[in-house]
C-alpha positions in Angstrom: 144.8 111.1 146.9 142.3 110.8 149.6 143.8 112.7 152.7 141.3 114.0 154.7 140.4 117.7 155.2 139.0 119.0 158.5 135.5 118.3 157.5 133.2 116.1 159.1 129.5 116.0 159.1 128.2 114.8 162.3 125.1 112.8 161.5 122.4 111.5 163.7 123.6 108.0 163.8 120.5 106.7 165.6 118.9 107.9 163.0 121.0 106.5 160.2 120.8 103.2 162.0 117.0 103.1 161.5 116.7 104.1 158.0 119.4 101.8 156.9 118.1 98.8 158.3 114.5 99.6 157.7 115.8 100.3 153.9 117.2 96.9 153.6 115.7 94.7 155.8 112.7 92.5 154.9 110.1 91.8 157.4 111.7 89.2 159.9 110.9 87.9 163.6 112.7 90.1 166.4 115.7 87.9 166.9 116.6 88.4 163.1 116.2 92.0 163.1 119.2 92.0 165.8 121.3 89.7 164.3 122.9 92.6 161.5 125.1 89.9 159.7 121.5 87.9 158.9 120.0 91.1 157.6 122.9 91.8 155.6 123.0 88.3 154.2 119.1 88.4 153.3 120.0 91.7 151.5 122.5 89.8 149.3 120.0 87.5 148.5 117.2 90.0 147.4 119.9 91.3 145.0 120.3 88.2 143.1 116.4 87.4 143.3 115.9 91.0 141.9 118.3 90.4 139.0 118.1 86.4 138.5 120.9 86.4 135.6 123.4 87.4 138.6 122.8 83.9 139.7 125.0 82.4 137.2 127.4 85.7 136.8 131.0 85.7 138.1 132.2 86.5 141.2 133.4 90.0 140.3 130.4 90.7 138.5 128.2 89.6 141.7 130.5 91.8 143.6 130.4 94.5 141.6 126.4 94.6 141.8 126.3 94.0 145.6 128.7 97.0 146.0 126.5 99.3 144.2 123.3 98.2 145.7 125.2 98.7 149.1 126.0 102.1 148.2 122.5 103.1 147.0 121.2 102.2 150.6 124.1 104.2 152.2 122.7 107.2 150.1 119.3 106.6 150.6 119.9 107.0 154.5 122.4 109.6 154.1 124.9 107.8 155.8 128.5 109.3 156.5 131.7 108.2 156.7 134.3 107.9 160.0 137.5 109.1 158.9 139.0 111.7 161.3 139.2 111.8 165.2 135.9 114.0 165.8 134.1 111.3 163.2 135.3 108.8 165.5 134.5 110.5 168.7 130.5 110.8 167.4 130.8 107.2 166.5 131.6 106.0 170.0 128.6 108.4 171.2 125.9 107.9 169.0 126.4 104.9 166.6 125.9 101.2 166.5 128.8 99.3 165.9 127.7 98.2 162.4 126.6 101.6 161.3 129.7 103.6 162.5 130.9 103.7 159.1 134.6 102.7 159.5 136.4 101.1 157.0 136.2 97.6 158.8 132.6 98.0 159.3 132.2 98.2 155.6 134.4 95.4 155.2 132.2 93.1 157.2 129.1 94.6 156.0 130.0 94.0 152.1 131.4 90.2 153.1 128.3 89.4 154.6 126.6 90.8 151.7 128.7 89.1 149.1 128.0 85.8 151.0 124.4 86.2 150.6 124.6 86.7 147.0 126.2 83.2 146.7 129.9 84.2 146.3 131.7 81.4 148.1 133.7 81.4 151.4 137.1 80.6 149.7 136.6 83.6 147.3 135.6 86.4 149.9 138.6 87.9 151.7 140.3 90.9 153.5 143.3 92.8 152.4 144.7 95.6 154.8 147.6 98.4 155.2 149.3 100.1 157.7 151.6 103.2 158.2 155.0 103.1 159.5 154.9 106.4 161.9 152.4 106.7 164.4 150.2 109.6 164.8 147.5 109.1 167.5 145.3 111.9 165.8 145.3 109.7 162.7 142.5 107.1 163.3 143.3 106.3 159.5 146.9 104.7 160.3 145.4 101.2 158.9 142.9 100.4 156.5 141.3 97.4 155.3 138.8 96.5 152.6 137.1 93.4 151.1 139.4 91.0 148.7 137.3 89.2 146.3 138.8 86.4 144.0 137.1 86.1 140.8 136.5 82.8 138.6 139.6 82.9 137.3 141.6 83.6 140.2 142.3 87.4 139.6 141.7 89.3 142.5 139.9 93.0 143.4 139.4 95.1 146.1 136.1 96.4 147.2 136.4 99.6 149.6 133.6 101.6 150.4 135.3 103.5 153.1 137.9 104.7 150.4 134.9 105.5 147.6 133.0 107.7 150.3 136.2 109.3 151.6 137.2 110.3 148.3 134.1 112.0 147.6 134.0 113.5 151.2 137.5 115.3 150.4 136.6 116.2 146.8 133.2 117.6 147.8 132.1 117.4 151.3 128.6 118.3 151.0 127.8 115.9 148.0 126.3 112.3 148.6 129.4 110.6 149.8 128.1 106.8 148.5 126.5 108.1 144.8 127.9 106.9 141.5 128.8 103.3 142.8 128.6 102.0 139.2 131.5 104.4 138.2 133.8 104.2 141.3 137.2 103.2 141.0 136.7 101.2 144.4 134.1 99.1 142.6 136.5 96.1 142.0 139.7 97.7 141.7 142.5 95.4 140.8 144.6 94.5 143.8 147.9 95.6 142.6 146.4 99.2 141.7 144.7 99.1 145.4 147.9 98.4 146.8 149.7 101.2 144.7 146.7 103.6 145.9 147.4 102.8 149.3 151.1 103.3 148.8 150.3 107.1 147.6 148.1 107.6 150.8 151.2 106.5 153.2 150.5 103.0 154.0 153.8 100.8 153.5 153.1 97.4 155.0 150.3 95.4 153.8 148.7 91.9 154.9 146.0 89.6 153.9 143.6 87.7 156.1 143.8 85.0 153.2 140.0 83.9 152.4 137.1 83.2 155.1 137.1 79.3 154.4 141.1 79.2 154.6 142.2 82.1 156.9 145.5 80.4 157.8 146.0 77.0 157.1 147.6 75.0 159.6 150.8 73.0 158.5 149.6 69.4 160.2 152.6 67.7 160.6 151.3 64.3 161.6 147.6 64.1 162.0 144.7 66.6 162.4 145.6 66.3 166.1 149.1 67.5 165.7 150.7 70.7 164.1 152.0 74.0 164.1 150.7 77.3 162.2 151.0 81.3 162.8 147.9 83.1 163.9 147.6 86.9 163.5 145.9 88.9 166.0 143.7 90.8 165.0 144.1 88.5 161.6 143.1 92.3 159.7 142.6 95.5 161.1 141.0 96.1 164.3 137.1 96.3 164.7 135.8 96.0 168.4 136.3 92.0 168.4 138.4 91.1 171.2 138.5 87.0 170.4 139.3 85.3 167.1 138.9 81.8 166.0 141.8 80.0 165.2 140.0 77.0 163.8 142.2 74.5 165.3 140.6 71.5 166.9 142.0 71.0 170.1 141.3 67.7 172.1 141.1 67.7 175.8 144.3 67.1 177.4 146.3 68.3 174.7 149.5 70.3 175.2 149.3 73.4 173.4 152.7 75.8 173.0 152.1 79.5 171.9 154.9 81.7 171.1 154.2 85.2 170.0 155.7 88.5 168.9 154.7 91.9 167.7 153.2 95.3 169.0 150.1 96.6 169.5 149.1 100.3 170.5 146.1 100.5 173.1 143.5 102.8 172.0 145.8 103.9 169.2 147.8 106.1 171.7 151.6 106.6 172.0 151.9 103.6 174.8 152.9 100.4 172.7 153.3 97.2 174.4 154.4 93.3 173.4 152.2 90.1 173.8 153.0 90.5 177.6 150.6 93.6 178.1 151.0 96.7 179.6 150.6 98.1 183.2 150.9 101.9 182.8 147.2 103.1 183.1 145.2 101.9 185.8 142.1 102.2 184.4 142.6 100.3 181.6 143.1 97.2 183.8 140.5 98.4 185.9 137.8 99.1 183.4 138.8 97.5 180.1 140.7 94.1 180.8 139.1 90.8 181.2 141.5 90.2 184.1 142.9 93.1 185.9 146.2 91.1 186.7 147.2 90.5 183.6 148.9 92.8 181.7 146.3 95.1 179.4 146.4 94.0 175.7 148.1 91.0 176.9 147.7 87.8 174.6 145.6 85.4 175.9 143.4 82.3 174.8 140.4 80.3 175.3 139.3 76.7 174.4 135.8 76.7 172.8 133.6 80.3 172.7 132.7 80.1 176.4 136.0 79.0 177.8 137.6 80.9 180.3 140.8 83.1 179.3 144.2 81.8 179.6 147.3 84.0 179.9 149.6 83.5 177.1 151.8 86.6 176.8 154.9 86.1 174.4 155.3 82.7 175.5 153.4 79.7 177.1 152.4 76.1 177.1 149.3 74.8 178.4 147.2 71.5 178.8 143.7 72.0 177.2 141.3 71.9 179.7 138.4 70.8 177.6 138.1 70.0 173.8 136.8 72.8 171.5 138.5 75.1 168.8 141.3 77.2 169.8 140.5 81.1 170.1 143.1 83.9 170.5 142.5 87.5 171.7 143.9 90.2 173.8 142.9 91.2 177.5 140.7 94.6 176.1 137.3 94.5 176.3 137.1 97.5 173.8 140.1 97.3 171.2 138.3 98.7 168.4 140.5 101.6 168.5 143.6 99.9 168.9 146.6 99.7 166.2 149.2 97.1 165.8 149.2 93.4 165.5 150.1 90.0 167.2 151.7 87.0 165.4 151.7 84.0 167.4 153.2 80.5 166.4 150.7 77.4 167.8 151.8 74.2 167.9 149.4 71.3 169.4 149.9 67.9 170.2 150.4 65.0 172.5 153.9 66.2 173.6 155.1 69.7 172.5 
Protein backbone atom coordinates (compact mmCIF):
# COMPACT_ATOMS: atom_id res chain seq x y z
CA UNK A 1 0.00 0.00 0.00
CA UNK A 2 1.23 3.46 -0.82
CA UNK A 3 -0.94 5.48 1.55
CA UNK A 4 1.14 8.37 2.83
CA UNK A 5 2.04 8.84 6.47
CA UNK A 6 2.07 12.42 7.75
CA UNK A 7 5.73 12.82 6.90
CA UNK A 8 7.14 15.21 4.31
CA UNK A 9 10.63 16.51 3.78
CA UNK A 10 10.37 20.15 2.78
CA UNK A 11 13.21 20.54 0.33
CA UNK A 12 14.86 23.73 -0.90
CA UNK A 13 13.33 23.26 -4.34
CA UNK A 14 15.32 26.02 -5.96
CA UNK A 15 18.43 23.98 -5.14
CA UNK A 16 16.80 20.83 -6.49
CA UNK A 17 15.99 22.65 -9.72
CA UNK A 18 19.56 23.77 -10.15
CA UNK A 19 21.12 20.42 -9.28
CA UNK A 20 18.74 18.38 -11.38
CA UNK A 21 19.24 20.28 -14.59
CA UNK A 22 22.96 20.85 -14.05
CA UNK A 23 23.38 17.10 -13.77
CA UNK A 24 21.29 16.05 -16.78
CA UNK A 25 21.90 18.89 -19.20
CA UNK A 26 24.81 19.13 -21.55
CA UNK A 27 26.07 22.62 -22.32
CA UNK A 28 23.53 24.40 -24.48
CA UNK A 29 22.52 27.83 -25.56
CA UNK A 30 20.50 29.84 -23.08
CA UNK A 31 17.30 29.44 -25.05
CA UNK A 32 17.72 25.65 -24.95
CA UNK A 33 18.39 25.64 -21.22
CA UNK A 34 15.03 27.31 -20.65
CA UNK A 35 13.25 24.57 -22.61
CA UNK A 36 12.87 21.71 -20.15
CA UNK A 37 11.44 19.32 -22.72
CA UNK A 38 14.45 19.74 -25.00
CA UNK A 39 16.84 19.18 -22.11
CA UNK A 40 15.06 15.99 -21.12
CA UNK A 41 14.96 14.69 -24.70
CA UNK A 42 18.70 15.40 -24.95
CA UNK A 43 19.16 13.43 -21.74
CA UNK A 44 17.32 10.52 -23.35
CA UNK A 45 19.55 10.74 -26.42
CA UNK A 46 22.63 10.68 -24.20
CA UNK A 47 21.44 7.53 -22.42
CA UNK A 48 21.42 5.71 -25.77
CA UNK A 49 24.81 7.16 -26.76
CA UNK A 50 26.28 5.86 -23.51
CA UNK A 51 24.80 2.40 -24.14
CA UNK A 52 24.70 1.85 -27.93
CA UNK A 53 22.96 -1.52 -27.60
CA UNK A 54 19.81 0.37 -26.59
CA UNK A 55 19.51 1.72 -30.13
CA UNK A 56 18.19 -1.66 -31.29
CA UNK A 57 16.46 -2.58 -28.02
CA UNK A 58 12.71 -3.00 -27.60
CA UNK A 59 10.55 -0.13 -26.35
CA UNK A 60 10.25 -1.85 -22.98
CA UNK A 61 14.02 -2.27 -22.62
CA UNK A 62 14.64 1.35 -23.58
CA UNK A 63 12.01 2.65 -21.17
CA UNK A 64 13.35 0.54 -18.29
CA UNK A 65 16.84 1.89 -18.86
CA UNK A 66 15.56 5.46 -19.12
CA UNK A 67 13.52 5.09 -15.92
CA UNK A 68 16.61 3.92 -14.02
CA UNK A 69 18.75 6.81 -15.29
CA UNK A 70 16.01 9.34 -14.49
CA UNK A 71 15.76 8.04 -10.93
CA UNK A 72 19.54 8.17 -10.55
CA UNK A 73 19.53 11.88 -11.40
CA UNK A 74 16.71 12.51 -8.95
CA UNK A 75 18.70 10.67 -6.28
CA UNK A 76 21.79 12.74 -7.06
CA UNK A 77 19.82 15.94 -6.50
CA UNK A 78 18.17 14.57 -3.31
CA UNK A 79 14.75 15.20 -4.85
CA UNK A 80 11.56 14.86 -2.85
CA UNK A 81 8.09 13.71 -3.83
CA UNK A 82 4.93 15.82 -3.73
CA UNK A 83 2.27 13.57 -2.24
CA UNK A 84 0.48 15.47 0.52
CA UNK A 85 -1.13 18.85 1.04
CA UNK A 86 1.93 20.34 2.76
CA UNK A 87 4.13 19.22 -0.07
CA UNK A 88 1.86 20.89 -2.60
CA UNK A 89 2.01 24.13 -0.62
CA UNK A 90 5.81 23.90 -0.66
CA UNK A 91 5.69 23.26 -4.41
CA UNK A 92 3.65 26.40 -4.99
CA UNK A 93 6.00 28.49 -2.89
CA UNK A 94 9.39 27.19 -3.95
CA UNK A 95 9.30 24.88 -6.96
CA UNK A 96 9.46 25.16 -10.70
CA UNK A 97 6.58 23.40 -12.45
CA UNK A 98 8.93 20.75 -13.86
CA UNK A 99 10.67 20.03 -10.52
CA UNK A 100 7.66 20.00 -8.18
CA UNK A 101 7.63 16.23 -8.32
CA UNK A 102 3.95 15.40 -8.64
CA UNK A 103 2.82 12.37 -10.61
CA UNK A 104 1.99 14.51 -13.64
CA UNK A 105 5.43 16.15 -13.70
CA UNK A 106 7.14 12.76 -13.51
CA UNK A 107 4.91 11.64 -16.36
CA UNK A 108 5.83 14.56 -18.61
CA UNK A 109 9.54 14.27 -17.74
CA UNK A 110 9.64 10.56 -18.54
CA UNK A 111 7.71 11.00 -21.77
CA UNK A 112 10.31 13.48 -22.99
CA UNK A 113 13.18 11.21 -21.95
CA UNK A 114 11.62 8.18 -23.65
CA UNK A 115 11.06 10.19 -26.83
CA UNK A 116 14.72 11.22 -26.78
CA UNK A 117 15.70 7.56 -26.49
CA UNK A 118 13.96 6.83 -29.77
CA UNK A 119 10.66 5.32 -28.61
CA UNK A 120 8.18 6.33 -31.28
CA UNK A 121 5.35 8.65 -30.30
CA UNK A 122 2.71 6.03 -31.13
CA UNK A 123 4.10 3.93 -28.27
CA UNK A 124 4.21 6.62 -25.55
CA UNK A 125 0.97 7.30 -23.70
CA UNK A 126 -0.52 8.05 -20.31
CA UNK A 127 -2.78 6.17 -17.92
CA UNK A 128 -4.62 7.60 -14.93
CA UNK A 129 -7.09 6.81 -12.17
CA UNK A 130 -9.57 8.76 -10.06
CA UNK A 131 -11.21 8.16 -6.69
CA UNK A 132 -14.99 8.18 -6.30
CA UNK A 133 -15.06 10.19 -3.09
CA UNK A 134 -13.57 13.64 -2.77
CA UNK A 135 -11.44 14.88 0.13
CA UNK A 136 -10.10 18.46 -0.22
CA UNK A 137 -7.00 17.52 1.81
CA UNK A 138 -6.22 14.51 -0.37
CA UNK A 139 -4.12 15.87 -3.23
CA UNK A 140 -3.90 12.36 -4.65
CA UNK A 141 -7.56 12.00 -5.61
CA UNK A 142 -6.34 11.40 -9.14
CA UNK A 143 -3.08 9.87 -10.31
CA UNK A 144 -1.34 9.29 -13.62
CA UNK A 145 1.77 7.66 -15.06
CA UNK A 146 3.48 6.87 -18.36
CA UNK A 147 2.14 4.01 -20.46
CA UNK A 148 4.52 2.35 -22.94
CA UNK A 149 3.42 0.02 -25.70
CA UNK A 150 6.11 -2.57 -26.37
CA UNK A 151 6.92 -3.87 -29.82
CA UNK A 152 4.68 -6.91 -29.29
CA UNK A 153 1.70 -4.70 -28.41
CA UNK A 154 1.77 -5.34 -24.65
CA UNK A 155 1.55 -2.25 -22.43
CA UNK A 156 3.58 -1.34 -19.34
CA UNK A 157 3.42 1.46 -16.77
CA UNK A 158 6.35 3.58 -15.55
CA UNK A 159 5.43 5.34 -12.31
CA UNK A 160 8.24 7.31 -10.63
CA UNK A 161 5.81 8.99 -8.22
CA UNK A 162 4.50 5.66 -6.89
CA UNK A 163 8.08 4.39 -6.54
CA UNK A 164 9.08 7.40 -4.44
CA UNK A 165 5.87 7.43 -2.40
CA UNK A 166 6.26 3.73 -1.55
CA UNK A 167 9.80 4.36 -0.30
CA UNK A 168 8.73 7.53 1.54
CA UNK A 169 5.99 5.58 3.32
CA UNK A 170 8.19 2.66 4.32
CA UNK A 171 11.42 4.55 5.14
CA UNK A 172 10.90 8.34 4.98
CA UNK A 173 14.57 9.17 5.57
CA UNK A 174 15.94 6.94 2.81
CA UNK A 175 16.79 7.93 -0.74
CA UNK A 176 13.34 8.18 -2.32
CA UNK A 177 14.51 7.44 -5.86
CA UNK A 178 17.04 4.71 -5.19
CA UNK A 179 16.94 1.11 -6.45
CA UNK A 180 15.21 1.96 -9.69
CA UNK A 181 16.56 -1.24 -11.28
CA UNK A 182 14.43 -3.40 -8.98
CA UNK A 183 11.42 -1.11 -8.69
CA UNK A 184 8.07 -2.83 -9.33
CA UNK A 185 6.99 0.42 -10.98
CA UNK A 186 9.71 0.22 -13.64
CA UNK A 187 7.69 -1.40 -16.41
CA UNK A 188 4.78 -2.82 -14.40
CA UNK A 189 2.24 -4.64 -16.63
CA UNK A 190 -0.79 -2.41 -17.08
CA UNK A 191 -3.25 -4.81 -15.45
CA UNK A 192 -1.01 -5.16 -12.38
CA UNK A 193 -0.71 -1.38 -12.07
CA UNK A 194 -4.48 -1.01 -12.30
CA UNK A 195 -4.94 -3.65 -9.58
CA UNK A 196 -2.40 -1.82 -7.39
CA UNK A 197 -4.22 1.47 -7.85
CA UNK A 198 -7.56 -0.15 -6.97
CA UNK A 199 -6.02 -1.14 -3.63
CA UNK A 200 -5.17 2.54 -3.14
CA UNK A 201 -8.81 3.56 -3.65
CA UNK A 202 -8.85 4.50 -7.33
CA UNK A 203 -12.03 3.29 -8.99
CA UNK A 204 -12.19 4.95 -12.42
CA UNK A 205 -9.39 4.51 -14.94
CA UNK A 206 -8.74 6.25 -18.23
CA UNK A 207 -6.07 6.47 -20.89
CA UNK A 208 -4.88 9.34 -23.04
CA UNK A 209 -4.20 6.90 -25.84
CA UNK A 210 -0.78 7.50 -27.32
CA UNK A 211 0.87 10.76 -28.28
CA UNK A 212 0.49 10.39 -32.03
CA UNK A 213 -3.17 9.40 -31.84
CA UNK A 214 -4.64 10.73 -28.56
CA UNK A 215 -8.27 10.43 -29.71
CA UNK A 216 -8.64 9.65 -33.41
CA UNK A 217 -11.37 11.58 -35.14
CA UNK A 218 -14.28 9.68 -36.62
CA UNK A 219 -14.23 11.10 -40.12
CA UNK A 220 -17.63 10.90 -41.75
CA UNK A 221 -17.04 12.26 -45.25
CA UNK A 222 -13.61 13.85 -45.54
CA UNK A 223 -10.88 15.38 -43.41
CA UNK A 224 -12.92 18.61 -43.38
CA UNK A 225 -15.97 16.92 -41.83
CA UNK A 226 -16.21 14.73 -38.77
CA UNK A 227 -17.11 14.13 -35.15
CA UNK A 228 -15.01 12.97 -32.21
CA UNK A 229 -14.88 13.08 -28.42
CA UNK A 230 -12.12 14.90 -26.55
CA UNK A 231 -11.40 14.92 -22.82
CA UNK A 232 -10.40 18.07 -20.92
CA UNK A 233 -7.89 17.36 -19.54
CA UNK A 234 -6.88 14.28 -21.55
CA UNK A 235 -5.42 12.76 -18.35
CA UNK A 236 -4.67 14.39 -15.00
CA UNK A 237 -4.46 18.15 -14.45
CA UNK A 238 -0.90 19.42 -14.68
CA UNK A 239 -1.11 23.20 -14.80
CA UNK A 240 -2.13 23.52 -18.45
CA UNK A 241 -5.30 25.40 -19.36
CA UNK A 242 -5.34 24.53 -23.08
CA UNK A 243 -5.22 21.23 -24.98
CA UNK A 244 -4.76 20.76 -28.71
CA UNK A 245 -7.42 18.45 -30.18
CA UNK A 246 -5.41 17.99 -33.37
CA UNK A 247 -8.52 18.79 -35.46
CA UNK A 248 -7.70 21.03 -38.42
CA UNK A 249 -10.41 23.64 -38.96
CA UNK A 250 -10.94 25.76 -42.07
CA UNK A 251 -11.89 29.41 -41.86
CA UNK A 252 -15.68 29.72 -42.04
CA UNK A 253 -16.40 26.14 -40.99
CA UNK A 254 -19.16 25.49 -38.48
CA UNK A 255 -18.18 23.79 -35.21
CA UNK A 256 -20.64 22.25 -32.76
CA UNK A 257 -19.54 21.19 -29.27
CA UNK A 258 -21.63 19.47 -26.58
CA UNK A 259 -19.90 18.90 -23.23
CA UNK A 260 -20.62 16.95 -20.05
CA UNK A 261 -18.74 16.16 -16.85
CA UNK A 262 -17.77 17.95 -13.64
CA UNK A 263 -14.65 19.67 -12.37
CA UNK A 264 -13.65 20.68 -8.83
CA UNK A 265 -11.67 23.95 -9.06
CA UNK A 266 -8.60 23.93 -6.86
CA UNK A 267 -9.64 20.43 -5.69
CA UNK A 268 -12.15 22.14 -3.39
CA UNK A 269 -15.68 21.31 -2.28
CA UNK A 270 -17.25 23.29 -5.14
CA UNK A 271 -18.10 21.31 -8.27
CA UNK A 272 -19.22 22.71 -11.60
CA UNK A 273 -20.17 21.56 -15.05
CA UNK A 274 -18.92 22.91 -18.38
CA UNK A 275 -20.76 26.22 -17.82
CA UNK A 276 -18.42 26.96 -14.92
CA UNK A 277 -19.09 28.56 -11.55
CA UNK A 278 -19.58 32.11 -10.28
CA UNK A 279 -19.47 31.18 -6.57
CA UNK A 280 -16.02 32.59 -5.72
CA UNK A 281 -15.42 36.19 -6.76
CA UNK A 282 -11.62 36.15 -6.73
CA UNK A 283 -11.56 33.07 -8.96
CA UNK A 284 -13.33 35.17 -11.57
CA UNK A 285 -11.23 38.32 -11.14
CA UNK A 286 -7.79 36.79 -10.49
CA UNK A 287 -7.73 33.36 -12.12
CA UNK A 288 -10.05 33.50 -15.14
CA UNK A 289 -9.29 34.55 -18.71
CA UNK A 290 -12.70 36.20 -18.81
CA UNK A 291 -14.37 37.31 -15.57
CA UNK A 292 -17.79 37.45 -17.25
CA UNK A 293 -17.67 33.73 -18.01
CA UNK A 294 -18.01 31.09 -15.31
CA UNK A 295 -14.72 30.07 -13.75
CA UNK A 296 -13.67 26.65 -15.09
CA UNK A 297 -16.13 26.89 -17.99
CA UNK A 298 -15.21 25.02 -21.17
CA UNK A 299 -13.70 27.33 -23.80
CA UNK A 300 -12.16 26.95 -27.25
CA UNK A 301 -9.86 28.74 -29.65
CA UNK A 302 -8.61 28.29 -33.20
CA UNK A 303 -4.83 28.08 -33.25
CA UNK A 304 -2.40 28.33 -30.36
CA UNK A 305 -2.77 32.12 -30.20
CA UNK A 306 -6.48 32.45 -31.03
CA UNK A 307 -8.94 34.39 -28.91
CA UNK A 308 -11.00 32.35 -26.39
CA UNK A 309 -14.53 31.38 -27.40
CA UNK A 310 -17.10 30.43 -24.74
CA UNK A 311 -18.42 26.89 -25.14
CA UNK A 312 -19.98 25.87 -21.83
CA UNK A 313 -22.22 22.83 -22.10
CA UNK A 314 -23.34 23.49 -25.67
CA UNK A 315 -22.24 25.88 -28.41
CA UNK A 316 -22.15 26.21 -32.18
CA UNK A 317 -19.92 28.79 -33.84
CA UNK A 318 -18.24 29.65 -37.11
CA UNK A 319 -14.46 29.46 -37.17
CA UNK A 320 -13.08 33.01 -37.46
CA UNK A 321 -9.87 31.67 -39.03
CA UNK A 322 -8.21 28.42 -40.00
CA UNK A 323 -6.04 26.37 -37.67
CA UNK A 324 -6.15 23.56 -35.15
CA UNK A 325 -8.97 23.50 -32.62
CA UNK A 326 -7.93 23.85 -28.98
CA UNK A 327 -10.17 23.19 -25.98
CA UNK A 328 -9.51 24.51 -22.50
CA UNK A 329 -10.96 25.90 -19.30
CA UNK A 330 -11.50 29.45 -18.09
CA UNK A 331 -8.82 29.04 -15.43
CA UNK A 332 -5.27 30.40 -15.57
CA UNK A 333 -3.97 28.05 -12.85
CA UNK A 334 -5.76 24.67 -13.04
CA UNK A 335 -2.94 22.54 -11.63
CA UNK A 336 -4.83 21.55 -8.48
CA UNK A 337 -8.14 20.81 -10.20
CA UNK A 338 -9.91 17.47 -10.12
CA UNK A 339 -12.45 15.97 -12.48
CA UNK A 340 -12.82 16.09 -16.24
CA UNK A 341 -15.05 17.31 -19.07
CA UNK A 342 -15.90 15.22 -22.11
CA UNK A 343 -16.68 17.21 -25.25
CA UNK A 344 -18.26 15.85 -28.42
CA UNK A 345 -16.91 17.95 -31.27
CA UNK A 346 -18.43 18.01 -34.76
CA UNK A 347 -17.13 20.15 -37.59
CA UNK A 348 -17.95 20.69 -41.24
CA UNK A 349 -19.87 22.91 -43.64
CA UNK A 350 -23.23 22.45 -41.93
CA UNK A 351 -23.62 21.25 -38.35
